[in-house]
N, C-alpha and C positions, 0 to 999 in steps of 0.2 A: 415385905411383900412386893411382888412385881407391880409396876404401874399398869393398872387396867382401867380405866375409865369405862294308685296303686297302692299314700298307700291306697291304690284303686280297690283291689280285692282284699288285701290284707287288712285294710282299715275297717271293713264292714263289721266284723264281730266286735272290734274295739269300740266302734262308733255306737253299736247297739248297746253295749254294756255302759257306755258313757251316758247315753240317754236314759237307760233304766236306772242308773244310779242317781240321776238328778243333777249331774255335774254340768249341764248346759245352762244352768241358771233358771230353767223352768221349774217353778216351785210347786210341790204337791202339798195339798192340805193334809193334816194329820188324819182326818177321817178317810180321805181317799187312799192314803197309804195303808190304813188298816185293812182295806179291802184287797190289797195286793197279796198274792199267794206266798211271797217270800218273807212276810212279816212273821217272826218267830213268836212262840208263846211268851218268851221272856220280854221281847220288845213290846208285845201287847200289854203286859203287866206294867212295864215302864210307862207306856203311853197313858194307861189309866191313871197312874199316880201323877203324871205330868198335868193332865187336864184337870184333875182334882185340885191341883195347886194354882194353875194359871188360867184355866178356862179353855174352851174349844176354839177360840178365835185366834188361831195361830197357824203359821205356815212353816213347815220344816225347811231347814237350810242345810245344804250338803257341802262338805269340803271339796274344793275343786282340784286339789293335788295331794300328794303324799300317800301314805299307806292306809290311813283311816279315812274312808270315803263315805261313811254312813252318817246319817243325822243322829244315830244312836251309837256312841262309842262306849263300849263296856270294858272295864279294866279294873284291876286292883290298884288304886292310887294312894292308899294309906297304909299298906303293909299288913292289914288285918285279913282274916280268913275269907271274908266275903268281898265280892266285887262291887264297884260303883258304876254309875252310868252318867255320861255327859250327853245332853240333848241340846241341839242347836235349832233355833227357830226365830221368827220375827212375828210381831203381832199383825194380823191381817188388817189392811187399811191404814196402818200407821206409816205414813210416808217419811222416809229418810231417818227413821228412828233406830235403824240398825239391828244387828244380830243380838240375840240373847243366848246365854249359855246357862243351863240349869244342871246342877249336880244333884243326882238322886242316889240314896243309899238304901240298904236293906235292913229291915228289922230282924230280930232273931227268928221270927216265924216265917221269914222269907219274903214278906211283903215289902214293896218299895214305897219310899216317901221322898218328897222334895226337901233338900237341905237349904238351898239358896239359889236364887237367880241373880246373875250379874250381866249388866249391859256390856256388850263387846265394843271394840274400837273400829268397827267398819260395817259395811252393808253386805259383804260376802265373806265367806271363809276361804282362805287360801290353803291352809293345811293345819292338821292337828298332830302333835307329837307328844307321846307320853313316855318319859324316860327318867331313870335315876341319875341326877346330875349333882346333887349335894351329898352331904354326909348322911349315913343311915340308909334305910331301905325305902323310905317314902319316895313316891314317884312325883316328878314335876310335870305339870301340864302346860304345854306350849301351844298357843293358838295364834296363828297368823291371820290377820284380817285384811281384806282388800277394801279400799275406800276411794273416794273420788279425788283425793289429793295426789294420787300417783304412787307414792311410796306405800308399801304395806306396813301395817302396824303389828308388832309382836307384843303379846301379853302373856305373862307367866303366872300360873296359879298353883297353889298347893291346897291339900285337904288333909287335915288331921284333927282328931278330937272334935268332930262335928263342926269344924271351922273351915269353910271354903272361902279362900281369899286370893286377891290379886297381890303378887309380891314384886312385880316389876314390869316395865314397859320399855319398848324401843321401837325403832323403825328399820325397814330393810327393803331391798329390792329382791334379794334371793336369800334363802335360809336353808341350812342343813345341819343336822345333829350327827356328831361322830366323836369317838374317843380319839381325837387327833393327836394328843400327846401321850397316848398309851399309858394313862394312869389308872385305868379301870373304871373311869367315870366319863360319861359323854359330855362333850362341850357343844356349844352352839357356834357355828361359823356363819356370819352374815356378810352380805355385800350391801353397802349402804352409800347412797348418794348424799352429798352434803354441799350446801351453798353458803359461803361466807356472807353474812348479812351486810357487813361494812363494804366489802369490795365486790360482791356479786360473783366471785370466783367459785366455780363448781368443780368438785373432785369426787372421786369414788374410792372407798377403802374397803378392805376385808377386815373384819373384827372377830376376835375370839371372846366369847362370853361364857362365864361359868356362874354357878350359884354357890354362894357361901353364906351360911347362917340365914337363909331365906332372902338374900339380896343378890341382885345381878352385879357381877364384877366384870368390867369390860376393859380390854387392853387398849393400847394406843392405836392399834390398827396398822396395816401396811397398804401401800398404794396399789391400786389396780391400774391396768393399762388404759391410757387415754383413748378417746375416740369411740367409745361404746355407744351404740344406739339403744340397745336393750339387752337385758340379761334373759336368756332363754330357759336354761335348766342347769341344776347342779346334780352331779353324780357322786355318790359316796363309794369310794373304793380304796385302792392302795397303790403304792409305787412298785416298781419292779423289785426293789430291795425289801419289800414287805411293810414299809412305813405307811400309816393311814394317809389318805389324801382325798381332797375334794376337787373334782374336775368341773369346770364351769364353762358351758357353751354360751356364747354371746354373739350378737350381730354388730358389725362395725358400721361406720357412716356410709359405706358403699353397699350395704346390704349383704355382705359376705359373712360367713360363720367363722368364728375362731374360738380357741379354747385357752383358758388360763388354768393353772394348776396350783392349788394351795396345799401346803403341808407344814408340819411343825418341826423346827430345828433351831438349835442355839437359843432356847427359851422363848421362842416366838414363832409366828407364822412366817412362811417364806412363799414367794411368788416368782419363780424363775423367768416366766414369760415377761413380767414387768421389769425385772432386774436387767435382763439382756434382751430388751424388745427389738433392738436392731437385728439380732441374730434369730431370735425365737419366733417373732411374729410371722415371718414368711413361711416358717415350718408348720405353723398351726392354723393358717388361714386357708379357707377353701370356699367353694360356692355354697349358697344356702341349701339346706336340706341334708347335707352330709354331716350328720350328728356324731358325736363321740359315742363309742359303744364298747362293751366288754364282749369281744367275739367268742371267747372260749369259756366264759364264766369263771375265770380265776380271780376276779376282783381287780385286775389291772386293766384299766381302760385304754383302748387304742384310739388314737386321733387320726382321722383320715387326711390325706393330701391327694390332690388330683392333677392329672394332666390329660390332654386329648388322647383318645385311643388311636391306634394306627389308622391312617386315612382321614382323620379329622383335624389334622394340624392346621389347615388353612380355612376351616369352616368357621362361620360366625358362631359366637358363644352359644346362641340359642339352639343351634343345630348340632353341637358337638355331643358325642358320647364319650364319657370320661373313663380313664383307667384310674382306679383308686388304690392307693397304698396306705395300709394301716400301720401306725407307728406308736411305740411306747416311749415314754420319757425315761431317760436315765440321768444320773447325776452329771454335773459339769455341762449342763445346757445341751444335751445330746438327745436326738430323736433316733430311735432304731427301728427300721422297718421289720414287720413280722409277716404280714399277709398282703399280697398284691393281686389285683384282678378286677373283675367287673362288679360294681355295687349298684343295685337297684334301689333308689330312694323310694320309688312308688310301691314296690312290692316287698321291701324290707328284707333283703338278703345280700350277701356277698358271695361270689363264686371265685375262689382263688385259682389263678392260672398255674398249672404245673410248669416245671422248668422248661419242658420242651415247647411250651406255648409262648415263651418270651420272644418278643419282637417277631411273632409269626401270626398271631390270632387277633382278630378284631370283632366287634359286636355291632349289630344293628337291631333296632327295636321294631318289631312288626307293627305297623300302624293299625291293623285290623284286630289283632288278638292281644296286643300288648306284650307278646313274648319277647324275651331276649334271645336273639339268634346269633350263634357264634360261628364265625367263618375263618377259613384259612385265607389270610390277606395276601394278595398277589400284586399289589401296587396301585390299585384303583378301587376306591370304596364304592363307586357307582357301577363297576363291572360285575359280571357274574363271578361268584366265588364259591368254592366248595363248602357246603354246610357241614359243620362238625356236631352241632347239637342245638336244641332250643329248650328254654326253661320257661315255665308258666306257673303262676300261683292261682289257686282257685279255692272256693269254699269246699269243705269236705263233701257236701251233698252234690257237688258238680264234678267230682273227680272220676266217678265210675265210668262215665262215657269216654273220657279221655284215656283211661287205662285200657279200655277195649280197642282204642285206636292207636296203640303202639307206644303210649307214654308209660313211664315207670315212676314210681314214688321215690323221691329223694328223701324227704322228711316231712313229718307233720309238726306244726307249731300252733297250738291252740286249735282254732277252728279252720285253719288254713292248711292245705296240702300243697307242697311244692313238687312239681312233676317235671321230668326231663324226657325228651324224645331224642334218641340217638340213631344215626343212620344204620341201616342194615348192612351196608357195605363196610366191612371192617379193614379193608386193605390200606386205608389212609392211616398212617402212624399217629396222626394228631388226634384221632377219635379216641375219646376216653372210655374206660369201662364204667359200669354203673358204680362199682366200688370207688373208683377215683372221683366220680362226681360227688358221691355221698361224703367222702372223706375231705373234700375241698370245699364243701358247701357250709355256709354260716348263716342261719336265720338270725335276724336282728330282733331281739326281744325287749329292748329298752322300753 
């Protein structure tokens, strides 16, 4: 066996959903949640069984990240025909006693009952993952907890034959589940900070965890690049050649954003950014806010790089508008550009420049409306320049007035409409058609 030891406008709907889901850390009591219109009949039945077992003096806790954001996670975790429910809460007034997780199951008549309550390893829930990782069809339950020590705590649970139990624990800064070695089972990839007790030396590694006969098996890990201030987010995707990969956005000591890429090869994890940091780090480092994204939804994530837009070369960093080039990683430490143009961090989109715009077009942001205004550059960013188009993002209920004033819809994304206004004078060859705008426009949906 191997050794294993803007967004101003675009953010408004997301922020509203974030608040409604409870992910801000503002806790709702169970009774207040019952009054909420979105509580389903099934959740109401689970609630009744829960308070019958533990009483009413509880406050629901909501996972802050991941796909499962509800205090009630309903899934088949034991391979039987009926589903089970996990409920997360803390006891009201119990200071620093942390999160509880309660597993409830169904009887043959459809009624719910509490199987067991387990004390979690933190005061908040980072994420909840339910996936088949070991042999058989049973699902493993991964719960990441946030606590005051800084590192998150991972606990893995199983449920079978009426036995809900904890089977393993670990710590992590970042966690993602993915079938990274293409064996048909998901593994756990964690980023973990470690400090040697004797020397005080701190280092960070990426580890591969799997579950074997109910136990966590952990590999020896691979080094992550030094100088990381914080890990921001992991993205589960694939490489250009189809191999599974995890892309990790992190901030460095200068506050810039950079990306490391983890994949599986030669019987272990690989990290090309760390292996050739002298070559790779300059290619994957850019200003804060320019996050990794899957522009076309093919699972291959693009990593942005930035340089000043035309006319901003001598401006101070705070006043620069940047041209962004999106790149994909290929083997042999190579980054290949795919899309280049203007990226709005605030409004969440990229507008690709067509080839005839190269070294010809620049962008200014209208300070009153927040619109990105595209101009034909004639040598002086502060001079009058021919306007080629302007793009704005608004809530759907605000779009109609703009549509009556000459704007046209590019695309809708969630509750946001992206609109463009093109000059009526079409004699300028740099002016795009609406089809060109729509074909070159990428809303960022991460």
